[in-house]
Structures are given as C-alpha cells and as structure tokens.
C-alpha positions in Angstrom: -1.4 -5.9 29.9 1.3 -3.3 32.0 4.0 -4.8 30.5 2.7 -4.6 27.1 1.3 -1.3 27.5 5.2 0.1 28.5 7.0 -2.3 25.9 4.7 -0.5 23.3 5.4 3.0 25.0 9.5 2.2 25.2 8.8 1.5 20.9 7.3 4.8 20.5 10.1 6.0 22.6 12.9 4.5 21.5 11.0 5.4 17.1 11.6 9.0 18.0 15.1 8.9 19.3 15.8 7.5 15.6 16.2 3.9 15.9 15.0 2.0 13.3 11.4 0.4 14.2 12.8 -2.9 13.4 15.2 -2.7 16.0 13.0 -0.9 18.6 10.6 -4.1 18.1 13.4 -6.3 17.9 14.9 -4.7 21.1 12.1 -4.1 22.9 10.2 -7.8 21.6 13.2 -9.8 23.4 13.4 -8.4 26.3 10.0 -7.8 27.0 9.9 -11.8 26.2 13.0 -13.0 28.5 11.1 -10.5 31.5 7.9 -13.1 31.3 10.0 -16.0 30.5 13.8 -16.5 30.6 16.4 -15.1 29.4 17.7 -18.8 27.0 13.8 -18.8 26.0 13.6 -14.6 24.5 17.2 -15.7 22.5 15.9 -18.9 21.3 12.7 -17.5 20.0 14.6 -15.1 18.5 16.4 -17.2 16.3 13.3 -19.1 15.5 12.2 -16.9 14.1 15.0 -15.8 12.3 15.3 -19.1 10.7 11.5 -19.9 10.3 11.6 -16.5 8.1 14.8 -17.3 5.6 12.9 -20.5 5.0 9.5 -19.7 4.8 8.2 -20.3 1.3 5.2 -17.8 1.7 7.4 -14.8 1.9 9.0 -15.4 -1.2 6.3 -14.0 -2.9 7.5 -10.1 -1.5 10.5 -9.6 -3.4 8.7 -11.4 -6.5 6.4 -8.7 -6.3 9.2 -6.5 -5.8 11.0 -7.4 -8.6 7.5 -6.8 -10.9 7.0 -3.4 -9.9 10.8 -2.6 -10.2 11.4 -3.8 -14.1 7.5 -2.3 -15.0 9.5 0.8 -14.3 11.9 -0.4 -16.3 9.9 -1.1 -18.8 8.6 2.7 -19.4 4.7 1.3 -19.3 4.3 4.4 -16.4 4.6 7.0 -19.5 2.0 4.8 -21.9 -0.5 4.5 -18.5 -0.3 8.3 -18.4 -0.8 8.9 -21.9 -4.2 7.1 -22.2 -5.5 8.8 -19.5 -5.0 11.9 -20.3 -6.4 11.0 -24.1 -9.6 10.9 -22.1 -8.9 13.5 -19.4 -6.5 15.7 -20.2 -9.2 18.3 -22.2 -10.9 18.9 -18.7 -10.6 21.4 -16.1 -8.0 19.8 -13.6 -8.0 16.9 -16.4 -4.1 16.8 -16.1 -4.4 16.2 -11.8 -7.0 13.3 -12.3 -5.4 11.4 -15.5 -2.1 11.8 -13.0 -4.5 9.9 -10.5 -6.0 7.3 -13.0 -2.7 6.8 -13.9 -1.4 6.3 -10.3 -4.3 3.2 -10.2 -2.9 1.7 -13.1 0.4 1.3 -12.4 -0.9 0.4 -8.5 -2.0 -2.8 -10.6 1.5 -3.5 -11.7 3.5 -2.6 -9.3 2.2 -3.1 -5.7 4.4 -0.1 -3.9 3.1 3.4 -3.2 6.1 4.6 -2.6 7.4 3.5 -6.4 4.1 5.2 -7.8 4.6 8.0 -6.3 8.3 8.3 -7.0 7.7 7.7 -10.8 4.8 9.4 -11.9 6.2 12.7 -11.1 8.4 11.7 -12.9 6.1 11.6 -15.6 3.2 13.8 -15.2 4.8 16.9 -13.1 6.2 18.0 -16.5 2.7 17.7 -18.3 1.4 20.0 -15.4 3.8 22.8 -15.7 3.7 23.1 -19.0 0.1 23.7 -18.7 0.4 26.0 -15.8 -1.2 23.6 -13.4 -0.7 25.3 -9.7 2.4 23.0 -8.3 -0.1 22.4 -5.2 -2.4 20.5 -7.2 0.1 18.8 -9.6 2.0 17.3 -5.9 -0.9 16.7 -4.1 -2.6 14.4 -7.0 0.8 12.3 -7.4 1.2 11.6 -3.5 -2.6 10.8 -3.0 -2.7 9.1 -6.4 0.8 7.3 -5.3 -1.2 5.7 -1.8 -3.4 3.2 -4.0 -0.1 1.2 -4.7 -0.8 -0.6 -1.4 -4.7 -1.3 -2.5 -4.7 -1.9 -5.3 -3.3 -6.1 -6.4 -1.0 -7.5 -6.2 -0.3 -5.4 -3.3 3.0 -5.9 -1.0 1.2 -4.6 2.7 -2.0 -6.8 1.8 0.5 -9.9 1.2 2.5 -9.2 4.6 -1.1 -8.7 6.2 -2.1 -12.1 5.0 1.2 -13.9 6.3 0.7 -12.2 9.9 -3.4 -13.2 10.0 -3.5 -16.1 8.1 -6.0 -14.9 5.8 -5.9 -15.4 2.6 -3.9 -13.4 -0.1 -6.6 -14.2 -3.0 -9.3 -12.9 -0.7 -7.6 -9.7 0.0 -6.5 -8.8 -3.3 -9.7 -9.2 -5.3 -11.3 -7.5 -1.9 -9.0 -4.1 -3.0 -10.7 -3.9 -5.9 -14.0 -2.5 -5.3 -12.5 0.0 -2.5 -9.7 1.2 -4.8 -12.0 1.5 -7.9 -14.1 4.3 -5.1 -10.5 5.8 -3.6 -10.0 6.8 -7.7 -13.4 8.1 -7.9 -13.0 10.1 -4.6 -9.6 11.7 -5.3 -11.8 12.5 -8.8 -13.8 14.7 -6.8 -11.1 16.1 -4.7 -9.4 17.5 -7.7 -13.0 18.8 -9.4 -13.2 20.4 -5.5 -10.0 22.1 -5.8 -10.4 23.8 -9.1 -14.0 24.5 -8.9 -12.3 26.6 -5.9 -9.7 28.0 -7.2 -9.8 27.8 -11.3 -6.3 28.6 -12.2 -5.0 25.9 -10.3 -5.8 22.9 -12.9 -6.4 24.8 -16.5 -7.6 22.3 -19.3 -5.4 20.7 -21.4 -5.2 20.0 -25.2 -8.3 17.5 -26.4 -6.9 14.4 -27.9 -9.7 12.8 -31.1 -10.5 9.5 -30.9 -8.2 8.5 -33.5 -5.5 9.5 -31.0 -7.1 7.7 -27.8 -7.9 4.3 -29.5 -3.7 4.8 -30.6 -3.1 5.7 -27.0 -5.1 2.4 -25.9 -3.1 0.0 -27.9 0.1 1.2 -26.1 -1.2 -0.2 -23.1 -1.3 -3.4 -24.1 1.0 -4.8 -22.4 0.0 -3.3 -18.6 -3.2 -5.1 -19.3 -1.7 -8.2 -20.2 0.8 -8.2 -17.2 -2.3 -7.6 -14.8 -4.5 -10.5 -16.5 -1.8 -12.8 -16.2 -1.2 -12.0 -12.3 -5.1 -11.4 -10.9 -6.2 -13.8 -14.1 -3.8 -16.8 -12.8 -4.3 -16.2 -8.8 -8.2 -16.9 -9.5 -8.6 -19.8 -12.0 -9.6 -17.5 -15.3 -7.2 -20.1 -17.2 -8.6 -22.5 -15.6 -11.1 -23.9 -18.8 -10.3 -26.9 -21.3 -7.8 -27.9 -22.3 -5.5 -25.7 -20.1 -5.8 -25.5 -16.2 -4.0 -23.1 -15.0 -4.5 -21.6 -10.8 -1.5 -20.2 -9.3 -0.6 -19.9 -6.1 0.3 -16.4 -4.9 3.9 -16.6 -4.7 3.5 -18.8 -8.5 1.5 -15.8 -9.8 4.1 -13.3 -8.1 7.0 -15.1 -10.6 4.8 -15.4 -13.4 4.2 -11.6 -13.0 8.3 -11.1 -12.6 8.6 -12.9 -15.7 6.4 -11.4 -17.8 7.6 -7.8 -16.5 11.0 -9.4 -17.8 10.5 -9.9 -20.6 8.3 -6.8 -21.2 10.8 -4.5 -20.1 13.6 -6.3 -22.3 11.1 -6.2 -25.3 10.9 -3.0 -24.8 14.7 -2.1 -25.5 14.7 -0.8 -21.5 17.2 -2.9 -19.8 21.1 -3.6 -20.3 23.1 -5.4 -17.9 23.7 -2.3 -15.8 19.7 -1.7 -15.6 19.4 -5.3 -14.9 21.6 -5.4 -11.8 20.4 -2.0 -10.5 17.6 -3.5 -10.5 18.8 -7.0 -8.7 20.3 -4.9 -6.1 17.2 -2.7 -5.4 15.0 -6.0 -4.8 17.4 -7.3 -2.6 17.7 -4.3 -0.6 14.1 -3.2 -0.4 13.4 -7.1 0.4 15.9 -7.3 3.6 14.4 -3.8 5.1 11.0 -5.4 4.6 12.5 -8.5 6.4 13.9 -7.0 9.2 11.2 -5.0 10.1 8.9 -8.2 9.6 10.5 -10.3 12.5 10.8 -7.5 15.0 7.3 -7.7 14.7 6.5 -11.2 15.0 9.3 -11.0 17.7 7.8 -8.0 19.5 4.2 -10.2 18.9 5.6 -13.0 20.8 6.0 -10.5 23.4 2.9 -8.9 23.6 0.6 -12.2 23.3 2.3 -13.8 26.0 2.2 -10.6 28.2 -1.6 -11.5 27.9 -2.6 -8.1 25.8 -5.1 -9.2 23.2 -7.2 -10.9 25.7 -6.6 -8.3 28.4 -8.2 -5.7 25.4 -11.3 -8.2 25.0 -11.9 -8.8 28.6 -11.7 -4.7 28.9 -14.5 -4.3 25.7 -16.6 -6.4 27.2 -16.7 -5.4 31.0 -16.9 -1.7 29.2 -20.0 -2.8 27.3 -18.5 -1.4 24.4 -20.8 -2.5 20.8 -18.6 -4.0 18.8 -19.1 -0.9 15.9 -17.5 1.4 18.9 -14.2 -0.6 19.1 -13.5 -0.4 15.9 -14.2 3.4 15.6 -11.7 3.3 18.6 -8.8 1.6 17.2 -9.4 3.3 13.6 -8.9 6.6 15.5 -5.5 4.8 16.9 -4.3 4.1 13.6 -5.0 7.7 12.7 -3.1 9.2 15.8 -0.2 6.7 14.6 -0.6 8.0 11.0 1.3 11.1 12.2 4.4 8.9 13.7 4.8 6.4 11.9 5.2 5.1 8.9 3.0 2.9 7.2 4.4 -0.5 7.0 5.2 0.0 10.7 2.6 0.9 12.2 0.8 -2.1 10.7 3.2 -4.9 12.1 3.5 -2.6 15.6 -0.7 -3.3 15.3 -1.7 -5.9 13.8 -1.0 -7.9 15.9 -2.4 -7.0 19.2 -5.8 -6.0 17.3 -6.2 -8.4 15.0 -7.4 -10.9 17.8 -9.6 -8.8 19.7 -11.5 -7.7 16.1 -12.0 -11.1 15.4 -13.4 -12.1 18.5 -16.1 -9.7 18.0 -17.0 -10.9 14.7 -15.7 -9.1 12.2 -14.4 -10.7 9.2 -10.7 -10.9 9.1 -10.7 -10.0 5.0 -13.1 -6.8 6.2 -10.4 -5.8 8.4 -7.2 -6.1 6.3 -8.7 -3.8 4.3 -9.8 -0.9 6.4 -6.2 -0.9 8.2 -5.1 -0.7 4.6 -7.1 2.6 3.6 -6.0 4.3 7.2 -2.5 3.3 6.2 -3.0 5.3 3.0 -4.6 7.9 5.0 -1.5 8.2 6.8 1.4 8.3 3.2 -0.5 11.5 2.7 -1.3 12.9 6.3 1.1 15.7 8.1 3.9 15.6 10.0 5.6 12.4 8.4 3.1 11.5 5.0 5.8 9.7 3.5 4.0 9.9 -0.3 4.7 13.4 0.3 8.5 13.1 1.6 9.5 11.4 -0.8 7.6 13.2 -4.0 10.2 16.4 -2.2 12.6 14.7 -3.2 12.2 14.6 -6.4 10.4 17.4 -7.0 13.0 19.5 -5.1 11.7 23.5 -5.9 8.5 22.6 -4.1 7.9 23.3 -0.3 6.8 20.5 2.0 4.2 22.7 3.4 2.6 23.4 -0.6 2.1 19.8 -0.7 0.9 19.1 2.2 -2.0 21.6 1.8 -2.8 20.8 -1.8 -3.2 17.3 -0.5 -5.4 18.0 2.3 -8.7 17.7 -0.1 -7.5 14.4 -1.1 -6.9 13.0 2.4 -10.3 14.4 3.6 -12.1 12.1 1.1 -10.1 9.6 2.5 -12.2 9.7 5.9 -15.3 9.9 3.5 -14.0 6.4 1.5 -13.1 5.4 4.9 -16.5 5.8 6.8 -18.5 3.9 3.9 -15.7 1.1 3.9 -16.5 0.7 7.2 -20.3 1.6 7.5 -20.9 -0.8 4.1 -18.5 -4.0 4.9 -20.4 -5.1 1.3 -18.5 -2.7 -0.8 -14.8 -4.2 0.6 -16.6 -7.9 1.1 -18.7 -8.8 -2.2 -15.6 -9.5 -5.0 -14.5 -12.1 -2.5 -17.3 -13.3 -0.9 -18.5 -14.3 -4.9 -15.3 -15.9 -5.2 
C-alpha cells in the first residue's frame, strides 16, 4: 500500500515537471515492479506488454474510430449538423448557442473525440454567433461544453479504452452512454437559458426559419443519420432479420463506420490525395500517442496490483465501515480534484486500475461505473486550471482570452455536477438501455 502511494505521488511529480504521462507511468511502474520483484522481471513484464498491445486485435477499434471521425470532418458534415440545429433553435434567445450544443451532440455520435468536436464546431459556429452579436463568453463556452459530449455519446474512444482496461462489454458501454448523453445536452440547454436570463444581451435571437427550410435542413443530414445507424445498428443487431443476419463486433462496426465515412467524404468532394494523406498521418499520430499512454498505464497498473493497493483499499474501507455510496462519493471527489491537474485520458488510465477492483467488490455495476467515470472526465475538460477543451478552443479562437472562456463555461460545469449527482443517485438512467439488450 505504501509503495503504491509513493508511486502515485511520483507520477504526479513527474507530470507536474512536464514529463509526458505515458513515460511518467511507465518509468514509475517499471521501477516499482522491479522493487517488488526484480529488474529482470520488470523488463520482461514491460516487453511482454509492449508486444501484446501491438498484437491485440481488440485495440484495432481505436484507430478505426479515430479515422472515422477525421473522415467525417473532411466530409463537411459538421456544418450541416449546425444548420439543422440552427433551423429549429436559432430564433430563440440564446438559440445559436443551443444549436451549437445540439450540433456537438450530433457530431459526437459520429466522431468520438471531445477535442475534435470542440475544434471542428468552433470553426462552424463561432462566426455565426459573432455575426448576431453573441458574447464571446457564451459563444466559446457553448462550444467547449458541447465538445465534451464527444467522449460519452457513442462511439467513444474513451469508453472503448475503459472497456479494454476492465474487460467490460464495449457494446453495453456504448448504449449506456446514450441516455446520459441526452441528459447532458438537455442540461447544457438549461445552462444557456440560465446565462441569457441573467444577461439577455449575451445571446440575442437569430433569424426564424420556416418549416420548408427546416425540412430542407433535415434532408441535408441524411448522411449523418445513415452513418450513425450503420455503426450503432450493426453493433446491436438491428440488421439481424431475414434474409439478412448482420451483427457487428465493435471492431467490425468501427471498420464499417470508417469505410462509410470515407465514401461520404469522397462523394462530397472533400477528399483529395493530400487530404487522405493528412487524415492517415493524423490517425497514426493520435493512435500512437494513445497506445503509448495505454502501455504506460498497464505497466503502472501491474506495479499497483503486485504492491497490493486494491486489496489494501478494500480492507481499509471494510475496516472503516463506510457505506458503499460514501466510497463512490469519495472516489468522485478524487476525480474532480485530479481533473484540475490531469487531462481526461491520463486521469482515466491512472485511476481505473486502482478504483475498479474496489468498486466491483462493493457490488456496483461495471457499466454504470464506467459511465460515471466518463461524466466526471467530461467535467474535467472544462474546469480550471487545465480544462483541455478550453485550451483547444483558445488555440482556435485566438482573440478570446482563457479567462473569458472559463468565466462563460462556469454554468455549464455547474449543471454537469447536477447531472453527475443524478446519474449516481438514479443508476436506472444509465442501466435502462444496456439491461434491456
């Protein structure tokens, strides 16, 4: 237990010293494992993990979903999602910010990355909100907050990694994210209403679109709906009827989604040889970065397990006599604090190997815990001082200060806390869909 705590503290120190999280977890894990066993054992364990990760068929789902999201971006589907959202909501006070959030939710359903969602939607929505005189704080906050939906609404890369780390069904995790994702969109709309109620000038009403224009906008998003139905429908056997019997594994669904996104982008003229080269390079770079962090996390996890931290935590909880829900609340507090220092994926990989055995031993559902962890991770994407979505947006919209974005995003993460409490206290909202599969 003591060795594990020292290792955890060492990772924190190395990260604060700007060492990449993958190397921080890998180095500390190797040193700790060598201390618990031997240097030869640590080298052997690390080499085996490296080879196993490279050869793991299940991990192929990660680059395929990343490729799908990048191809969707090249196909220009984000603009059409924004236009259909604007057609129905733009005439309301704060309606353009609401349209941005709804469009982010739709884009998340075919992207799976929060950072990509925030960066893409900023280029589409920010010019429109500025044209109608929206406050920069509300404009940027709606994009940053809406972008967080990318890691929850399926397909989600983080849910895939959680499933691989904990051997939890990725299919159940995906479908479990739908209701919390919808609740997140609804609560963000409430946050916009709250903001414009306090300051009506922050979000003036836009132009009203007639029903003819609305129907035309809906027709333009057929490709988005088709791609989402292809991936999710195939994953859950919606095509499994006579004479067709098709049910995809997560990897097969990702492959079909990537191919579908490629054909859509090609049909729309969004792909040139240069664009394809850029997409493939970015997919390779992102995948390599994720795998490096994943390998480092597994090395650190092996050290933590051999040092006996999960068993020691369980014994400590039993000795203290804490009710299971109190333990969950304490874990969530830890996540909220770590979210002020770590970015989302690093926090997930660092903590899940420690907390997951404890949570399961207390009788909680692994699918429910996975969704709760992702919702907490969403909050960390928009809370200071790290707030990765905020800094991504700051890089795209360079004339808006980081302080302005953080000020505008405060109501959004406050409503996120309410959503988190709702998911914790009413687990049915998370488990109703996976339990009905």
